[in-house]
C-alpha positions as CSV (number, residue, x, y, z in Angstrom):
1,M,-2.2,1.5,-24.0
2,A,0.4,0.6,-21.4
3,D,0.1,-2.6,-19.4
4,R,-1.8,-2.1,-16.2
5,K,0.4,-2.5,-13.2
6,V,-0.8,-4.3,-10.0
7,V,-0.2,-2.5,-6.7
8,F,-0.7,-4.0,-3.3
9,I,-2.1,-1.4,-0.8
10,A,-0.9,-1.8,2.8
11,F,-3.0,0.1,5.3
12,A,-4.1,0.2,8.9
13,S,-7.7,-0.9,9.4
14,E,-8.5,2.5,10.8
15,D,-7.5,4.0,7.4
16,V,-9.9,1.9,5.3
17,R,-11.7,5.0,4.0
18,Q,-8.4,6.3,2.6
19,R,-7.7,2.8,1.0
20,N,-11.2,3.0,-0.6
21,F,-10.5,6.5,-1.9
22,L,-7.3,5.4,-3.4
23,A,-8.9,2.4,-5.0
24,A,-11.8,4.5,-6.4
25,Q,-9.4,7.1,-7.7
26,S,-7.3,4.5,-9.5
27,L,-10.4,3.9,-11.7
28,L,-10.8,7.6,-12.4
29,T,-7.3,8.7,-13.3
30,K,-5.0,8.1,-16.2
31,I,-2.7,6.0,-14.0
32,P,-3.0,2.5,-15.3
33,F,-3.0,0.3,-12.2
34,D,-5.1,-2.3,-10.5
35,Y,-4.9,-2.9,-6.7
36,L,-4.8,-5.7,-4.2
37,D,-5.0,-5.7,-0.5
38,S,-5.4,-8.3,2.2
39,G,-8.5,-6.9,3.9
40,I,-8.6,-5.9,7.5
41,E,-8.1,-9.3,9.2
42,E,-5.5,-9.9,11.8
43,S,-2.0,-10.9,10.9
44,D,-1.6,-13.8,13.4
45,D,-3.8,-16.1,11.2
46,P,-1.4,-18.3,9.1
47,A,-4.0,-18.6,6.3
48,W,-4.3,-14.9,6.1
49,Q,-0.6,-14.5,6.0
50,E,-0.2,-17.0,3.2
51,H,-3.0,-15.1,1.2
52,A,-1.4,-11.8,1.9
53,R,2.1,-13.0,0.8
54,S,0.6,-14.4,-2.3
55,C,-1.0,-11.1,-3.1
56,I,2.2,-9.2,-2.4
57,R,4.2,-11.6,-4.6
58,S,1.9,-11.1,-7.5
59,A,1.9,-7.3,-7.2
60,D,4.4,-5.2,-9.1
61,G,4.9,-2.8,-6.1
62,V,3.4,-1.7,-2.8
63,I,1.8,1.5,-1.7
64,A,1.7,1.9,2.1
65,L,-0.9,4.4,3.4
66,V,1.0,6.0,6.3
67,S,-0.7,7.5,9.4
68,T,-0.4,7.4,13.2
69,H,-2.5,4.2,13.0
70,S,0.4,2.6,11.1
71,L,2.4,2.6,14.2
72,T,0.1,0.2,16.0
73,S,-1.1,-1.9,13.1
74,S,0.7,-5.2,13.4
75,R,-1.0,-6.3,10.1
76,Q,0.3,-3.3,8.1
77,Q,3.7,-3.7,9.6
78,W,3.7,-7.3,8.6
79,E,2.7,-6.5,5.1
80,I,5.5,-3.9,4.7
81,S,8.0,-6.4,6.1
82,C,6.7,-9.1,3.8
83,A,7.0,-6.7,0.8
84,R,10.6,-6.0,1.7
85,E,11.3,-9.8,2.0
86,E,9.8,-10.2,-1.5
87,G,11.9,-7.4,-2.9
88,K,9.0,-5.1,-3.8
89,K,9.4,-1.4,-4.4
90,I,7.4,0.4,-1.7
91,L,6.0,3.9,-1.8
92,G,4.8,5.4,1.5
93,I,2.1,8.1,1.2
94,W,0.8,10.2,4.0
95,V,-3.0,9.9,4.1
96,Y,-3.8,12.9,6.2
97,T,-2.7,16.5,5.7
98,N,-1.7,17.1,9.3
99,D,-0.1,13.7,9.9
100,R,3.6,13.1,9.0
101,T,4.2,9.9,10.8
102,T,7.4,8.1,10.0
103,L,7.9,4.4,9.7
104,E,11.4,3.1,10.2
105,G,13.1,2.4,6.9
106,L,10.2,3.8,4.8
107,G,10.3,7.2,3.2
108,S,6.9,8.8,2.7
109,V,5.6,11.5,0.4
110,V,2.6,13.7,0.4
111,W,-0.3,12.1,-1.4
112,T,-0.3,13.4,-5.0
113,W,-1.3,11.7,-8.1
114,G,1.9,12.8,-9.7
115,D,3.9,10.9,-7.1
116,I,1.7,7.9,-7.5
117,K,2.0,8.0,-11.3
118,T,5.8,8.3,-11.1
119,F,5.9,5.3,-8.7
120,V,3.6,3.1,-10.9
121,D,5.4,4.1,-14.1
122,G,8.7,3.0,-12.4
123,L,7.5,-0.5,-11.6
C-alpha cells in the first residue's frame, strides 16, 4: 500500500459542509490521504496562525475549496498565502456547480476524484 499523504484543506468557514464532505470522502475512496485544517477561527490570532502554519508545514500539499466565500475569507486567504510561502503545491477546487470564482494566482478545477487523486499522487 502506498504511503498516505497529508493534505491541508483551506476553506472559508461558510464552506465547512464541503470541507466535511471532502474529509468524509477521503475515508471512502481509494485515494490514500489524510487531511488537516485549522478550523474556523479568525486569522488575526497569533496562536492560531502559528498552529495553522505548523499544520501547513507538515502537510504534503494543500487543497483550497474555492467559492465566492473565498473572496472575503481572510483566514482562507492567509492559509493560501502561507502555503505559498512554505512552497506547498496547491490545488484549487470549485465546491459548487454554479460557482466558478477565481482567486488571484490560483488555478482551480471542477471537483472530481480523478483530479484530487492526480494531485495527491503527485505530492
